[in-house]
N, C-alpha and C positions, 0 to 999 in steps of 0.2 A: 540165141539172144542177140539183140542188136542194140548197141549203145548209140544214143543221139546226143550230139554236143552242139549247143546253140551259141551264136555270137551275134553282135550287132545292135543290141539294145542301147538305150541311153536317153539323154535329155535333148529335146528338140523344140524349137519354137513352133507355134501354130503356123500352118502353111508349109512347113518344111517336109523333108523326106528322110526315111531311114530304110536300110535294107537289112533284114535279118537272114542269118544263114543257119542251116541245120545239117550237120555232117554225120553220116552214118558210119558205124565201125566196120560194116561189110557191105557188099554189093546190094543196091536197091534192085529188087526184082520186078519183072513185068506185072506180077500179080499184086504188088504192093500199092497201097494208096497213101499218098503223102498229104498231110493236113497241117494247118496252123489253127490254133485256138487262142483265145485270150480270156482273161478273167480280171475285171476291174474290181476295185475295193468294194466289198459289200454286194457284188453282183455274181450272177451265175456264169459259169464258163460258157463261152459261145464259139462256134465255129466261124472262122473268117475266110478260109480258103481250103480248097480240096483239089488234088491233082492225082489223076489215075496214072498207072504205069505206062499207059499208051498215050498220055499227053492231054487228056481232057481235063480242063480246069473249070471249076464252078465256084461261085461266091454268093453269099447272101445278098439280098437286094439292098439292104441298108447301107452297104459300102459304096454303092454308086460308082463303081469302076475306079476307086482310089487305090485298091490293093491288087497286086499281081503275084501269083505263085508261079514259080518256074523251077526247072531242074538244071543243074549244071551239065555241061557237055564235056566230052573228051576226058581229061584227067579229073574233072570235077563231077563225074556222074553220080557219086555217092553223096552229093550235097544238093539240097534244095533250098529255095530262097523265098522270102516274102518281101516284095518291094512295096513300100507304103508311101504314098504321095498325098499332098494336101492334108497333112495331119491336123487333127483337131484335138482340143483338150479332152474330149470324150473318148478319144482313142487310147488314153492312158490306161495301162493294164500290164499284167504279166502275160507275155506271149510265150506259148509253148508249142513246139513242133511234135508231131505225132506221125508214126508210120504204122499202118495196119497191114498185117500179113495174115491172110485168112481171118481167123477170129482173134488173133493176138495183137494187142496194142503195145507199142513201144513209145516211150515219152522222153523228150528232152528235159533239161533241168529247169527250163523257164528263164526268160530274160525280161527285165523291166524296161518298159517304154513309157516315158513321161513326156507329155506334150504341154508346154507352158503357153499361157494365153498372152 
């Protein structure tokens, strides 16, 4: 089992930035895939960023380069991040981190991000 703990959500004005963190309780392995999802009120959950263990990051086209997923280095290797820039009110959602190891999914508790206009 891997526990994931998220931090960094909150309230921000449109155009602002936030960085979310997701810390795993044990080592993130090369086979793991790190992801961030979000779910807005009344909406389906959607994937916003994906990072493989060897460093390949992918994003859905609708984000238009506003979000960046990364992994910590050195003493922070068990943490991965979601840097969100140029935030819009439509980015308001609960953001959840996910780590997939083979066919097993581990989830963070979710953190609220609210973007005011």
